[in-house]
C-alpha positions as CSV (number, residue, x, y, z in Angstrom):
1,X,147.6,70.1,134.5
2,X,147.7,68.0,137.6
3,X,148.2,68.4,141.3
4,X,151.8,67.9,142.0
5,X,152.1,71.2,139.2
6,X,149.4,72.9,140.5
7,X,151.5,71.8,143.8
8,X,154.4,73.4,141.6
9,X,153.6,76.6,140.7
10,X,152.0,78.1,144.1
11,X,155.5,76.3,145.8
12,X,157.6,78.5,143.3
13,X,155.2,81.4,143.7
14,X,155.5,81.4,147.5
15,X,159.7,81.5,146.9
16,X,159.3,84.1,145.5
17,X,157.3,86.3,147.1
18,X,158.1,89.9,147.0
19,X,159.4,90.4,151.3
20,X,155.9,92.4,152.1
21,X,153.9,90.3,150.9
22,X,152.0,87.8,152.8
23,X,150.8,84.1,151.1
24,X,147.8,84.1,153.4
25,X,147.1,88.0,151.3
26,X,147.5,86.4,148.2
27,X,143.5,85.7,146.6
28,X,143.7,83.2,144.7
29,X,140.7,83.2,141.7
30,X,139.7,81.7,138.5
31,X,139.4,84.3,135.5
32,X,135.8,83.6,133.6
33,X,135.8,83.3,129.4
34,X,133.8,87.7,129.5
35,X,135.0,90.9,128.1
36,X,135.9,93.2,131.1
37,X,137.3,96.4,131.4
38,X,140.2,96.1,133.8
39,X,140.9,93.7,135.6
40,X,139.7,90.2,134.0
41,X,136.2,89.0,134.8
42,X,136.9,86.4,137.4
43,X,135.4,84.0,140.4
44,X,136.9,83.9,144.0
45,X,137.0,79.5,144.8
46,X,134.5,77.5,147.0
47,X,135.9,75.0,147.4
48,X,138.3,72.7,146.0
49,X,137.9,68.8,147.4
50,X,138.9,65.5,146.3
51,X,136.1,63.8,143.5
52,X,134.8,60.8,144.5
53,X,132.4,57.5,143.1
54,X,132.6,59.0,139.2
55,X,135.0,61.5,140.2
56,X,137.5,59.5,141.5
57,X,141.0,60.6,142.0
58,X,140.5,64.1,140.4
59,X,140.7,67.6,142.3
60,X,137.3,69.3,142.3
61,X,137.5,73.3,142.0
62,X,134.0,74.3,142.7
63,X,133.1,78.8,142.1
64,X,131.8,81.6,143.6
65,X,130.7,82.9,140.4
66,X,128.9,80.5,137.1
67,X,131.7,80.3,134.2
68,X,129.4,80.5,132.0
69,X,127.0,83.5,132.7
70,X,122.4,82.9,131.6
71,X,123.8,85.8,129.3
72,X,125.3,83.7,127.3
73,X,124.2,80.2,127.3
74,X,123.1,78.2,124.6
75,X,120.0,77.2,126.1
76,X,118.9,81.7,126.1
77,X,117.3,81.4,122.1
78,X,118.7,84.6,120.5
79,X,117.4,86.1,118.1
80,X,118.6,85.8,114.1
81,X,119.7,88.5,112.0
82,X,117.9,88.5,108.2
83,X,122.1,89.2,106.0
84,X,122.0,90.0,102.2
85,X,125.2,87.4,100.3
86,X,125.8,88.6,97.2
87,X,121.8,90.1,96.4
88,X,120.1,87.3,98.2
89,X,118.7,87.4,101.7
90,X,119.3,84.6,104.4
91,X,118.7,84.1,107.8
92,X,121.9,83.9,110.4
93,X,122.3,83.2,113.8
94,X,123.2,86.4,115.6
95,X,126.0,83.9,117.4
96,X,128.3,82.8,115.0
97,X,126.6,84.4,111.4
98,X,126.2,81.3,109.9
99,X,123.0,80.6,107.9
100,X,120.7,78.8,109.0
101,X,116.7,77.9,108.3
102,X,114.5,79.9,109.0
103,X,112.6,76.9,111.5
104,X,115.5,75.4,113.4
105,X,115.0,75.8,116.5
106,X,118.9,75.5,117.7
107,X,122.5,76.7,115.0
108,X,123.3,73.7,112.8
109,X,127.0,75.6,113.9
110,X,127.5,77.0,117.1
111,X,124.5,75.0,118.8
112,X,123.7,78.5,120.1
113,X,118.9,78.0,121.0
114,X,117.1,80.5,117.9
115,X,113.5,80.6,120.1
């Protein structure tokens, strides 16, 4: 999405506000890819700024919360599970349930840290 597309969406939304809605009262949130009960898990925006140097020509949005929660991080090990298929048991990644070697440090399928 580019800056003009964002502006067009915001302009359209402001033009179609209900009479009792004030643009100053409407929060802008970033949806998080986490399960939640009720409203979507989200983060407020801490700042929006123009990128510079390597990020020149980009608008950067900084959320208040981390977009990847610690519990979902691939750097935190999760235990392997023992699974059985056709009478043969094997070690599987607890995240993607694919077969892994007992001494693997990372899942070869999803990248999850194993130990």
